C-alpha positions as CSV (number, residue, x, y, z in Angstrom):
1,M,47.8,-10.7,-14.2
2,S,50.7,-12.5,-12.4
3,E,53.5,-10.5,-13.9
4,V,53.4,-7.0,-15.3
5,R,55.3,-6.5,-18.4
6,V,56.9,-3.0,-18.3
7,G,58.8,-1.0,-21.0
8,L,61.1,1.8,-20.3
9,V,61.6,4.9,-22.5
10,G,64.7,7.0,-21.7
11,L,67.9,5.2,-20.7
12,G,69.8,8.1,-18.9
13,R,70.6,8.4,-15.3
14,F,67.0,8.3,-14.1
15,G,66.0,5.6,-16.5
16,A,68.8,3.5,-15.2
17,R,67.4,3.9,-11.7
18,H,64.0,2.9,-12.7
19,A,65.3,-0.2,-14.7
20,D,67.2,-1.4,-11.7
21,A,64.2,-0.9,-9.4
22,L,61.8,-2.7,-11.7
23,I,64.2,-5.6,-12.3
24,R,64.3,-6.3,-8.5
25,S,60.5,-6.5,-8.3
26,P,59.3,-10.2,-8.3
27,S,56.0,-9.3,-10.0
28,T,57.6,-7.2,-12.8
29,V,59.3,-8.1,-16.1
30,L,61.3,-5.3,-17.7
31,A,60.4,-6.5,-21.2
32,A,61.7,-3.7,-23.4
33,V,63.8,-0.6,-23.3
34,C,64.0,2.3,-25.8
35,S,66.3,5.1,-26.6
36,R,67.0,7.1,-29.8
37,R,70.6,5.9,-29.8
38,P,71.0,2.3,-30.8
39,E,74.4,1.9,-29.2
40,V,72.9,3.0,-25.9
41,V,70.0,0.5,-26.1
42,E,72.4,-2.5,-26.8
43,A,74.7,-1.7,-23.9
44,F,71.8,-0.9,-21.4
45,A,69.9,-4.1,-22.4
46,D,73.0,-6.3,-22.4
47,Q,73.9,-5.2,-18.9
48,R,70.4,-6.0,-17.6
49,G,69.4,-8.9,-19.8
50,V,66.5,-7.2,-21.5
51,T,65.3,-8.9,-24.7
52,G,63.1,-6.1,-26.2
53,R,65.3,-3.3,-27.7
54,Y,64.0,-0.4,-29.6
55,T,64.9,3.0,-30.9
56,D,61.4,4.1,-31.5
57,A,58.9,4.3,-28.7
58,R,55.8,3.9,-31.0
59,V,57.2,0.7,-32.4
60,M,57.9,-0.6,-28.9
61,L,54.4,0.1,-27.7
62,A,52.9,-1.6,-30.8
63,D,55.2,-4.6,-30.7
64,A,56.3,-5.5,-27.2
65,Q,53.0,-6.5,-25.6
66,L,53.3,-4.3,-22.7
67,D,51.1,-3.8,-19.7
68,A,52.8,-0.5,-18.6
69,V,55.6,1.9,-19.5
70,V,57.8,4.2,-17.5
71,I,58.7,7.3,-19.4
72,A,62.0,8.9,-18.3
73,S,63.0,10.5,-21.6
74,P,63.5,14.3,-22.1
75,V,60.5,16.4,-20.9
76,D,59.6,17.5,-24.4
77,T,58.9,14.0,-25.4
78,H,56.7,13.0,-22.3
79,V,53.3,13.9,-23.8
80,T,54.0,12.4,-27.2
81,V,55.2,9.1,-25.8
82,A,52.4,8.9,-23.1
83,R,49.7,9.7,-25.6
84,A,50.9,6.9,-27.9
85,A,51.0,4.5,-24.8
86,V,47.4,5.5,-24.0
87,E,46.4,4.9,-27.6
88,H,47.7,1.3,-27.2
89,G,46.0,0.8,-23.8
90,V,49.4,0.8,-21.9
91,A,49.5,2.3,-18.4
92,C,51.9,5.1,-18.0
93,L,54.3,6.3,-15.2
94,V,55.6,9.7,-16.5
95,E,58.5,11.2,-14.8
96,K,58.1,14.8,-13.4
97,P,57.5,17.3,-14.9
98,A,54.9,15.5,-16.9
99,A,54.8,18.0,-19.7
100,I,56.3,21.4,-20.7
101,R,52.9,23.1,-20.4
102,A,50.0,22.5,-17.9
103,A,47.5,22.6,-20.8
104,E,49.3,19.7,-22.5
105,A,49.3,17.6,-19.3
106,A,45.6,18.4,-18.8
107,E,44.7,17.3,-22.3
108,L,46.8,14.1,-21.8
109,L,44.9,13.4,-18.6
110,A,41.5,13.8,-20.3
111,F,42.6,11.5,-23.1
112,A,43.7,8.8,-20.5
113,Q,40.5,9.1,-18.5
114,E,38.4,8.8,-21.8
115,R,40.3,5.7,-22.7
116,G,40.3,4.3,-19.2
117,V,44.1,3.9,-19.1
118,L,46.1,4.5,-15.9
119,L,48.2,7.6,-15.9
120,Q,50.5,8.3,-13.0
121,C,53.2,11.0,-12.5
122,G,56.5,10.4,-10.7
123,L,55.7,12.4,-7.5
124,L,58.7,10.8,-5.8
125,L,58.7,12.5,-2.4
126,R,55.2,11.2,-1.7
127,F,56.8,7.7,-1.4
128,E,59.5,8.8,1.1
129,P,58.6,7.8,4.7
130,Q,59.9,11.0,6.3
131,H,57.9,13.1,4.0
132,A,54.8,10.8,4.5
133,A,55.2,11.2,8.3
134,L,55.5,15.0,7.8
135,R,52.2,14.9,6.0
136,D,50.6,12.9,8.8
137,A,51.9,15.5,11.3
138,V,50.3,18.3,9.3
139,R,47.0,16.7,8.5
140,S,46.5,15.3,12.0
141,G,46.9,18.8,13.5
142,R,49.9,17.8,15.7
143,L,51.7,20.9,14.6
144,G,48.7,23.1,15.0
145,R,47.4,25.4,12.2
146,I,50.3,25.8,9.8
147,R,51.8,29.3,9.5
148,T,54.7,28.8,7.1
149,I,56.3,26.3,4.9
150,R,60.0,26.9,3.8
151,T,61.8,24.8,1.2
152,R,65.2,24.9,-0.4
153,R,66.4,22.7,-3.2
154,D,69.9,23.2,-4.5
155,I,71.5,21.3,-7.4
156,D,75.0,21.2,-9.1
157,R,76.2,24.7,-9.9
158,D,77.3,23.4,-13.4
159,T,73.9,22.3,-14.4
160,D,73.1,23.4,-18.0
161,L,69.6,24.8,-17.8
162,D,69.9,26.5,-21.2
163,R,69.1,23.3,-22.9
164,G,66.5,22.1,-20.4
165,P,63.4,23.4,-18.6
166,H,63.4,26.5,-16.4
167,L,64.5,26.0,-12.7
168,A,60.8,26.1,-11.7
169,F,60.3,22.8,-13.7
170,E,63.6,21.3,-13.0
171,T,63.6,21.5,-9.2
172,L,60.9,23.8,-7.7
173,V,58.2,21.6,-9.1
174,H,59.1,19.0,-6.4
175,D,58.5,21.6,-3.7
176,I,55.3,22.9,-5.2
177,D,53.9,19.3,-5.1
178,L,55.0,19.0,-1.5
179,V,53.0,22.1,-0.6
180,L,50.0,20.8,-2.3
181,W,50.3,17.3,-0.9
182,L,51.1,18.3,2.6
183,T,48.4,20.9,3.1
184,G,45.7,19.8,0.7
185,G,45.2,23.5,0.2
186,R,44.7,25.7,-2.8
187,V,47.2,28.4,-3.9
188,E,45.5,31.8,-4.3
189,H,48.4,34.1,-5.0
190,V,51.9,33.6,-6.4
191,A,55.0,36.0,-6.3
192,A,58.5,35.2,-7.5
193,A,61.9,36.5,-8.4
194,E,64.9,34.9,-10.2
195,H,68.6,35.6,-10.6
196,R,70.4,35.3,-14.0
197,S,74.2,35.4,-13.8
198,T,74.4,36.2,-17.5
199,P,71.8,38.2,-19.4
200,G,69.9,36.0,-22.0
201,R,70.9,32.8,-20.2
202,S,68.7,30.7,-17.9
203,A,68.1,31.6,-14.3
204,K,70.5,30.0,-11.8
205,A,68.5,31.0,-8.7
206,L,64.8,31.2,-8.1
207,A,62.5,32.2,-5.1
208,A,58.7,31.9,-5.0
209,M,56.1,32.8,-2.3
210,L,52.8,31.0,-2.4
211,H,49.8,32.2,-0.4
212,L,47.2,29.4,0.3
213,D,43.5,29.7,0.9
214,D,43.9,28.6,4.6
215,G,46.4,31.5,5.3
216,T,49.6,29.3,5.0
217,V,52.6,31.1,3.4
218,A,55.1,28.9,1.5
219,V,58.5,30.2,0.5
220,L,60.3,28.0,-2.0
221,Q,63.9,28.5,-3.0
222,S,66.2,26.8,-5.6
223,S,69.6,27.5,-7.0
224,C,72.5,25.9,-8.9
225,A,74.8,26.1,-5.9
226,T,76.4,22.7,-5.0
227,D,79.5,20.7,-6.0
228,G,77.3,18.0,-7.4
229,D,75.0,16.5,-4.7
230,L,71.4,17.5,-4.1
231,D,71.1,19.8,-1.0
232,A,67.4,20.1,0.0
233,E,65.4,20.8,3.1
234,I,61.8,21.6,4.2
235,E,60.7,23.2,7.4
236,I,57.0,23.6,8.5
237,V,56.1,26.0,11.3
238,G,52.8,25.5,13.0
239,E,51.2,27.2,15.9
240,V,52.2,24.5,18.4
241,G,55.2,22.7,16.7
242,T,57.8,22.7,14.0
243,A,59.1,19.9,11.8
244,R,62.1,19.7,9.5
245,I,63.6,17.3,6.9
246,S,67.1,17.9,5.4
247,T,69.4,15.9,3.1
248,G,72.2,17.2,5.3
249,G,70.7,16.0,8.6
250,D,71.7,13.0,10.7
251,D,69.0,10.8,9.1
252,P,68.6,12.1,5.6
253,P,65.7,10.7,3.4
254,V,66.6,8.0,0.9
255,L,65.3,8.6,-2.5
256,W,67.2,6.1,-4.7
257,A,70.4,5.2,-3.0
258,G,71.8,1.8,-3.6
259,G,74.7,-0.1,-4.8
260,D,75.4,-3.0,-7.3
261,G,72.2,-2.2,-9.2
262,H,70.2,-2.5,-6.0
263,V,68.1,0.8,-6.2
264,K,66.1,1.3,-3.0
265,G,64.3,4.0,-1.2
266,A,61.4,6.2,-2.5
267,L,61.9,5.3,-6.1
268,E,61.7,1.7,-5.5
269,R,58.5,2.2,-3.5
270,Q,57.0,4.5,-6.2
271,D,57.6,1.9,-8.9
272,E,56.3,-0.9,-6.8
273,H,53.1,1.1,-6.2
274,F,52.7,1.8,-9.9
275,V,53.1,-1.9,-10.8
276,A,50.6,-2.8,-8.1
277,C,48.1,-0.3,-9.5
278,V,48.5,-1.7,-13.0
279,R,48.2,-5.4,-11.8
280,E,45.1,-4.6,-9.7
281,G,43.5,-2.3,-12.3
282,R,43.1,0.7,-9.9
283,P,44.2,4.3,-10.0
284,S,46.8,5.6,-7.6
285,A,45.5,6.9,-4.3
286,V,48.9,8.5,-3.7
287,A,50.2,10.1,-6.8
288,S,47.3,12.1,-8.4
289,F,48.0,13.1,-11.9
290,E,45.6,16.0,-11.3
291,D,48.0,17.3,-8.7
292,A,50.8,17.0,-11.2
293,V,48.8,19.2,-13.5
294,E,48.1,21.8,-10.9
295,G,51.9,21.8,-10.0
296,L,52.7,22.6,-13.6
297,R,50.1,25.4,-13.6
298,L,51.8,26.9,-10.5
299,A,55.3,26.5,-12.0
300,E,54.1,28.4,-15.1
301,A,52.7,31.2,-12.8
302,I,56.0,31.3,-11.0
303,V,58.0,31.6,-14.2
304,A,55.7,34.4,-15.4
305,E,56.0,36.3,-12.0
306,A,59.8,35.9,-12.0
307,H,60.4,37.3,-15.5
């Protein structure tokens, strides 16, 4: 196929970033957008010149003649929308977390494999060059045998987690995926603790320790502690070297920064990679949905240990 017709479900902040990245791609047509709120659909589509406008994802998937769909709607809709897309033979890029429960994600993956439909998860940091270079340093042995991995991912202190997923799924799932991707190891043991400012409310801080089968110890932390901006870092300590990436450093990683609708960075590279996989009819060699399922399984284990 010369052009890939893509639909977008979910028109919030991340949906807008995906839309603006897809519109820039010369091999992609943003053919349809979908939200439950018709006024949002009309304003979003008018701003970007999109002709296909829907308030029901199932109708869009049946009607819009799509090759692919990006699912950036609330997490509790991910599996339902993705399953409908697979039923119509439409390739899916599902934002992370892919599902509320690991078992649901595993069932979705099995269904997509049975139907021969591409299913990819938004493992964004895998498409960021500094993190890719960090992986090369780990896998090549330049840091020596890895002793510890330490991550911190802090978000706006006013984030309302009572109406969303646990902090393990909101933020820590990114760092769980980094541990899996960087090391290629298997987590054998999980320990975790959380802090709740108010009894009965969602946790506002979370710490987890992962013991890997090669002896590596990973310590992951996340909290609602900033004035709005993401504050994140990762440090890897090996027997012969140490490496660190920080959003507060002199050369912070670019995830989606851009102006005037020109989204760039890891998100743009991720979406371009997804479209290329769709056009060429091949699975992703970078963003394994199996890893996304394992990340969800570990997030569930962390929540269980923290309670």
